[in-house]
N, C-alpha and C positions, 0 to 999 in steps of 0.2 A: 351505794354498794350494798348491796344486801349478802352479807359474810355470814351471817348466823342462821343455821336452818336445825328448827327444831321439831319432833312430833313424839308424841307418848306411843309406844309400843302396845301392841294387846297383850294377853300373856302367853299365848301362842306363838306371837311374833317374836316375844321376849325370847322365850326358849329357843326356838328356831335359831335365832341370829346368836344369842349365848353360845348354842353346838358349833357354828359356822367358826365365832371368834374364837373360840381354845383351840378346838383343831386347828386353826391355822398360825396359833400363837406356839401348837406344840411342835406343828410341822416347820416352820419358820424358824424356829429356835433349833431344833437336832439342824435344819440345813445351816445355818449360819455361823453355828457351831463349829462346823466340819470346817466351815471355810477357813475360821478362824485358827481352828487347829492344825490345818494341815499346808495353809496358804499363809494366812496376813502375820498371826502370828510369827511364826518363823522369820519373815521375809522383816518383819517390825523387829525382829531382836539382832538380825544383821545388820539393819540399814538405819535404825531409826533414833539411837542411843537413849532408848528409853522411854520417847515420848508416847510410842503405841500410838500413835495416828492413824497407820493403816486398819488397826484393831479397831479403832474409834469408827471410823467409815464404814466398815463390816456393821457395827451396831446401829449406824444411823440408816443402814442397809434396811436391815432389819425391824426399826422402829418403823419405818415407811410402808415397809414390806406389810404389816399386820395393819395400820390403818387402811391400805388398798384394799387388801384384801377383804376387807370386811364392808359390804354395799350401803350399811347404814351409818358409813363415818366417810367424815370429810375434814380435810387441814386449812384453815387458811391462815397467813403468818403475816404480820405489820411490821412494819418499823426495821425493815433485816437494814438500811442504809444506815444505823447508827452503829452496827458493828464494822469496825475498821480493820480491815484486811491485817494481819502479821500481829494484832495487838490481845492481849490477855487479858480476864476480867475473872472478877468475882461475880456469878450469877445469882440474883437473888430471883426466888419464883415463888408466888402462892403454892397450896398445895391441898387438892382437891380428891385425889382419885389414884389408883393404883397406874392409871391412865396417863398420866402425866409425865412420866418420864419417856412414854413413847412420843408425846406429842412434843416436848421440848429436843430432843434425840432428833427426831424427824425434822422439826422447824430451825436450829441453828447451825450455821456454820462454822462449826468452832470444835477446836479437838477439846473437851471439856471432860472430867472426873467426876464422880461425885459419891458420897455415902449410902450404905447401904448397909440393912442389918445384918449381921454375919451370916444367919442362918442360911438367904437368898444364896450365899457362899455353897451351900453343899447342897444344893440342889442340882441334879443330873444334867449338862448339858447349860442350862441360864446360868448357874453357876460358874461354869470351866469358863463361859464366856467372858461374863464378868472379870473374872481372873485373871484372862489372858489382856482385855481392857487396861487393865490398871486399874477401875474403881476399887473403892476404897469400904471394905469391911468394918464396922463397929458393932461393939456391944454396947446397947444403951444402959445396962446395968451397972458396966464396971466405969469407973473414971479411969482409969490409966488406958483402957482401949481410947477413950475420947482424946486423953492426951498424947495417944499415938497417931490416932487420924489426925490431928491438927498439927503435929509435927509434918506427916506426909503431906497434908496438903500445902504447909510452907515450903516444902522441896517441889512440889510441883509447879507452884510460882514460880519459883525463881529460875523453870527451866522455860520460861515461858509458855505453860499452859495454864487454859481456863478450869476453873472449877464449879458446880452447878451447888448450892446449897437450899435448902428449905428452910428459911428461920423462923418459919413458927413452930417447927419440931416434929409435927405430926399434922396428919390429914386435917381439912376442916370439915365438922360435923355436918355444917349449914351452909356453904359454897362461901360464908364471908373470910373476908382477909382478919385473922385473930393476931395479937399482939406479937411481937418478932424479937428473938433472941439477941443477943449482943456478938454470938461468935463473928457470922460472918463480916462485922461492919471494925471488929478491932483487927479483923484477917487482911481486911481492903488498906485500913491505916496503918498494919505496922508493916506491911509488905509494898504499899505504895501502889496498888492495884485498882483501876477502876472499877466500881459495882454497874453491874448492866441489871436492870431491873425488869423482870418478867413477867406478865402477868397473863393467867392460863384460864380460860372459861370452856364449859362446855363437857369436859372429863368428867364432871362431879355428879351430872344430873345422868348421863352414858353409862357411866359403872359407880354408883354410890359408894362409900365406905363401909364394909364389914360387909359388901356384896359381891356375891359374882356373876349374877344375872343384870342381863343389857335390859334398860330401862327404856331408854330414846333415840330414835335417830336423827344424829345431832352432826355439828362441824366442831371441833375444836377447835379454838383462835388463840395463837400466842402473838401477844401484844408486846412488842421490843420496846421499853422506851430507853428515854437519852441517859446516856451513862452519869455516873457519880462522879468527879476527879477526885485524886490524891489530896488536892488542893482544898475543896472542898470539906474533906474530911477533917484537916488537919485544921479549918478556920472553926471548925463547929464542934460541941462535943459530940462525941459518938451516939449517944441519947437521941440528941436534935435532930444528927442525921438521921438511925434509925425511924424516929418518927415521921421526918418527912420524906423517905421514901415510902414508908408503908401507905402514908395519906395518898403520897402521888398514884400508888400503884390500884387503892382503893377506892379514887376515883377514876380510875382509869376503866378496873372493872364495872363500876356503875355507868359511865358512858359504853363500854361494850354492850350492856344486857338492856340499853336504852335504846340499842341499834332497831331498826325494821327487823322483823323476825320472818324469815320465809320459812313455808311449810313444803312437807312433804318430802 
């Protein structure tokens, strides 16, 4: 089955669809933030004991809405059968674009939290929605902020919630999967939580790093891999597990990119 669809946009098309996309982002962000503030967040505080699940569900609707809004984007998800209902995970994903969080939010039927630079929480509406959902602000220049974020992640894992981390630490400049940092894998071992390896493709070419201008008509592919059990984490060194996961994700990304490519 052809799930990969890509076509380079002309400059006029790129400008047109960029305006469509950013207008949609602004409109839907305001709409769903108001839904958070007026409905989801108060109900979550009253009934969900800190999980903010209802607010994250609104985030998933926001993400899916933005992808559907733009007529040049589609979302394809594989491997949903690997996700076990009621189980929490440390989700590790490669990082290509600002659009990655949209793709993962729309694709994964999990209540997960993720790290985001603290500046985003100051953005009107977007930052308010992120705070309501319980996402985690971090100052990348501060070790103390990093330590607080790790403590927050550990508390979330003890609540049986999932956490999304991008172990590359930053967006890939060339679409390849680069070296992983150790943090996600140490957290998984120390808290006995499975790692869920997720490969994202298509987002980097749709909206490249350091660009706000759409380049391609694209399908965002979210490929969910087989979870890595806590037993595997204890049988091997963290570095071995980290490299095994990265090699598997790299091979899966290559396989995705060699599938037949539909045009149009």
